[in-house]
N, C-alpha and C positions, 0 to 999 in steps of 0.2 A: 504494500500500500504506500503510495507516494503522498507525503504531507504537503498541504498547500502552504504557500508563503503567507505572511500576515496580511499583506495588501489584498491578496486573492480571497482570504477568509472573509474580510470585511467588504469585499466587492468594491474596492476603491483603487484608484491609480497609485503607484508607488509613492508619489509625493504626498499622499494623504497622511503618512505617519509623521512628517516633519512638524506641522503645527500642533498635532496631538501630543507628541512626545515632548515638545518644548516646555509644557507646563510642569514637567517633572524636574526641570532644572531648579535648584534651590532658590536662586534669586527670583526667577519668574514666579515660582510658587508663592514666595513671600509677598511679592508685589500684588499678585492676584488676591491673596487673602487680605492684604491691607485695603485694597479697593473694595472688596466685599464687606469688610468690617465697617468701612466708612458708609457704604450704602445702607447697611443694617442700622447704623446710628440714626439715620433720618427716618425713623419709624413714624408712620401716620396711624392715628387711632382708627380702627376699623368701624367703631360704632358711631362716632361723632365727627370723624374725619378732621379733627383738630390735632395738631402735633402733640403727642404725649411727651412727658418730661423724659430726660435722658435716662438710660438704663443705670442700674446700680453702679456707683462710682468705684466700688472695690475693683482693683485692676483685673482680677481674674473672674469676676462675676458678670454675666451677661443675661440676667433674667429679664423678661419683658415686663412692661407696664401695661395695664389695661384701663382705658379711660372709662369713667363712670359718671353718671349724673346724680347729684344729690337733690334733696327736696327743693332747694332754692334755685335750681336751674344752673348752678355753677358746675364747672367740670373739675373733677378730681382725678388724679392719677393714682390708682391703687396698685402698690407694688406687692407682688406675692411671690414668695419663694417656697416651694414645697419639695423638700428633699426627703424621700421616703424609701427606706429599706434598701440602701445601696449595698450590692454584693461586694464584699471585701475579699482580699486575697486569702484570708484565713477561713473563708466560708461563712463567716458571721455577717450579721447585718448591722449597719450603723444605726444610731438612734435617729428617730424622725425629727426633723427640724422644720419649723415654719416661721416665716417672717411676714407679717402683714402690717402695713402702715399706709394709711390713707393720707395723702399729702395734697395741699392746694397746688394748683397747676404752677404757680409762680414761686412756691416755697422751695427751700433747699431740700433735696431728696435725702432720705434716711440712708445711712451707710450700713451695708451688710457686715455681719461679723465673719470671721474667717471660716466658721463652720459651714457657711453656705457658699463660699467662694468656689467657683468651678473654672477649670482652665478653658481657654478658647478652643473650640473644636475645629476639625479640619474639613476637607472636601473629599468627595468621591471623585477622583481624577478620571479623565477620559483616556489615559494612557493604557495600552494593552497590557494585560496581566503577564507576569513573567512565565508562568506555566500555562501553556495553551494545549488543549487536546489536538491530536492529529485527526484531520477530517479526511474522509474518503472522497476524492473529487467526483466520483461517479454517483455519490449519494448526497451531495450537498444541495440544500434547498435553494431554488432559484430566487433571484432578487429582481424587483421591478421598481422603477421610479414612480412615485405617486403622480408626478406631473405628466407622465406618459401613459397612465393607466386609467381608463374611464370606468365608471361603475358598471356599464353594460359589458365591457370586456372582462372585468374582474369576475362578474357573475357567470359569464359563459365559459371562461378558461379555468377558473379556480373553484368557485363556489359550487357550481353544478357538477363538477367532476371530482369534488372532494380532494383537491390538490393544495397542499400547503404552499405558501409563497411569502417571502419577506418583502415588505413595502418600505421603501426608503423615501425620506423627504416629507412624509405625512405629518411629522411632529415639529417641523421647523418653526412654526408659529407659537408653540407652547411656551408659556411662561415657566412651566415646570422644568424645562430643559436648562434654564439659567439659574433658577432659584433652588430647586430641590436637592441638587448635589451637595449643598452646604448643610452640614449637620448643625451649624450655628443658626442657620435660617429656621430650621425646625424648632430648635430650642427657643429662639427669640419669639416666634409667632405662636407655637402650639405646645411648648414644653410643659405646661401645667396640666395637659390633658392625660387621662388614664387610658392605656391601650392594652390589649391582650398580646402577649409575646410567647412564642414557642422557643424553648431553650434545649440545646443538645440535639442529638440525631437519633433516628430509629436504628441505624446500623450499629451504634454503640450502646443501645438500650438505655440511653441517658435522656431520652426525650421527655419533656414535661412542659406544662403550660402554666403561666402565671399572668398577673397583671402588674403594671408599673406605670409610673409617669413617663411620658414621652422623653422628657429631658434625661431621665435615668437610663432609658434605653439607648439614647444617643451617646451619652458620656461613658456608660459602663460596658456597652456591647459594641456599638457601631464604631466609636473612636478607636478602641484597640485594634479592630479589624482594618480600619483606614490606615492606622499607623503600622500595620503588618506585624503586630506583636505575635510571636510564635505560639503563645499559650492562649490566644484569644478563643473564646468559646463561640459556637454557632448559636445565633439568635435570629428570630424571624417574626416579623409582623406579617402573617401569612393569610391570604384570602380574607382580608378584613374589609368590611364596608366602611372604610375611613371617610368616604365622601358623604355618607349619611351622618357621621359623627362630626365632621368638619366641612360643612357645605361650601365654605369659602374656597376650598381647594378646587372646586369645579371650574372656577374661572381660570385656573392654571393649565387646563387640558382642553382638548376638543375630541368629541366622539368621531370615530371613523366615518367618512362620508360614503365609502364604497358600498356599505350594506343598506344605507337609507334607514330612516326611522331612529328611534331611541333604543339604546341598549337596555336589556331587561335588568342587568346588574353590572356594577362597576366595582372592582376590588383593587386594593393596594397591596403591594408586596415589597416590604422594606427589610433587608437583612444583610448579614455579614457574609464574608467569603465562606464557602464550604456548606451553605445550606443546600439541602437536597429535597426535591419533590419526587417521590417514587413514581414509577411507571403507572399511569392511569389514563382514563379518558373522561371527558365531560359530555353531557348530553346536549350541549349547546355549541353553536358556532362561536369561535373565540378569537379575539384579536389581542395579542400580548404585546404591549408597547414598552420598550426599554427606555427608561428615562436616564438612568445613571448606572455605570458599571457594566459588567459583561456576564452573560449566562451561556452555558452549553446545553443544547437540547438534542435529544434523539426522539424521533417520531416513527410510529408504526401504524399502518392502515388497519382498518377493521378486518381486512382479509387475513391479517397475520394473527388474529386472536387465538386460534387453536395452538399456536406455538408459544404463547405468552404466559401460560400457567396462571389463569385467573384465580384469585383468592375467592373461596366460597365459604369462609368461616363465619363466626359470629361478628356482629357489629362492633368494631373497635375504632378508636381514633388513631390516625397516622399523623405524620408530620405536616399534613396539609388538610386535615379534616376529611380525607377520603374515607368512606365507610366500606368495609369489605362486603357488607350485606348487599350493597348495590351491584356487586360483581363488576366493579369498574377499576379494580386495582390488581396489578400483577404481583406475583410472589418473587419475580426475578430481580436480582440485583444487576441492573443493566450494564454498568461499567465493570463489574466483577462477578460475572455469572458463575454459579456452581453448575457446570454442565453434567456432572454426575447426577445431580438432583433434578436438573432441568435440561436434559439433552436436546430436546427439540428446539430450544431457543437458539441453538447454533445455526439453524436454518432460517431464522427470522430476517427479513429484509427491512432495513431501517433507512430513514432519511435523517439528516443531521445538519446542525448549523451552530454558529456562535452569534448571539445577538449582542450588539453594542449600542451605545447611546444614539437614539434617533431611529432605530430599527423597529418595525412593527410586523409581527409574524401572524399570519392567518392560520389558525388551526381548525380544520373542519370538525363538526360535531362527531363524537365517538371515535376520533382519531387519537390513538394512544400517544402519550408524550411523557418524557422524563426530563427533569430540569436540575442542573447543578450550577450554583453561583461560582464564577471564577474569581470574583472580587466582591467587595461590598457593592450592593446593587439595589436599585429602586425600579419597580415595574408597575404598570397599571394594566389590568385586563378588562375587556368588555365582552360580556356574554350576550348573544342574540338568539 
């Protein structure tokens, strides 16, 4: 099997890598982060659209302010810091800390104590991961430009024939492409919200689910992965209706135009490097849009089902809430199959791809797919 070069993997000309890789240079990265920090400092209150007071002045604290209206009609900036249950290296949890101070808009802001100071967080960079899977050129999913693909052509060539395709350029106008790769942006705007997080992996029998503040997830889970710390644990906000919880995020994305109509459900996927979604299928047509980071996928058509060893046991939770009772999850470890236990899987014919920022993959209904994050990553999927 001949491995594709990086430019071929991403469907781009060789000079594509130059601007992408430049951000990995230390000076360029510092300048970019400084610019982003300046932009975040100009926060506008979402409820009254008047400028909120500056963030906590403690050098390492970047908690957001939330503008509120009091009974007299005046605006107050309510500073809230909620640090809850941080996981520490010794496996213990730190004490909960809360700081709440309502300050007049023109008054001097309260200073956080060291107990709530948090370091500035990083970016999910657009540079290609160091370890890339080898793709079979004969089984790589085709790529089409959104500018050259009409809805009628898409439905004729791909939707009606159940053929996966990667659509490029469809996300160029998304605000999410510029804002969401910043962990600091999530902390600043939504860090106080509580979200469900899956920790560990099924393969190591360490999978478990918990809830935590989004700022805790960003600082304790995403940041170590962004910094490529060797002992970083896998953590995933998986198949979560984040747009129902945070409706303002809808203004940062656009629904695919090729299908027409509204998606029946939109989910967010935010996770560290190394998260794995086991081989399964969904009952809906699916557009998987990659906002930040990179993911490796293998897909199998429904005709391959007899070779995939479908689980038929009792209903249990997997790493992405797939239930075995629905008979839509495979028992095969796709990248490391046990061919003594699952010999027929050796004859299964797959398609595969690597999704990068700005790629949108069409996955037909009931098309089996396996997903592994090659880096910290953020995705949005639309079910039709």
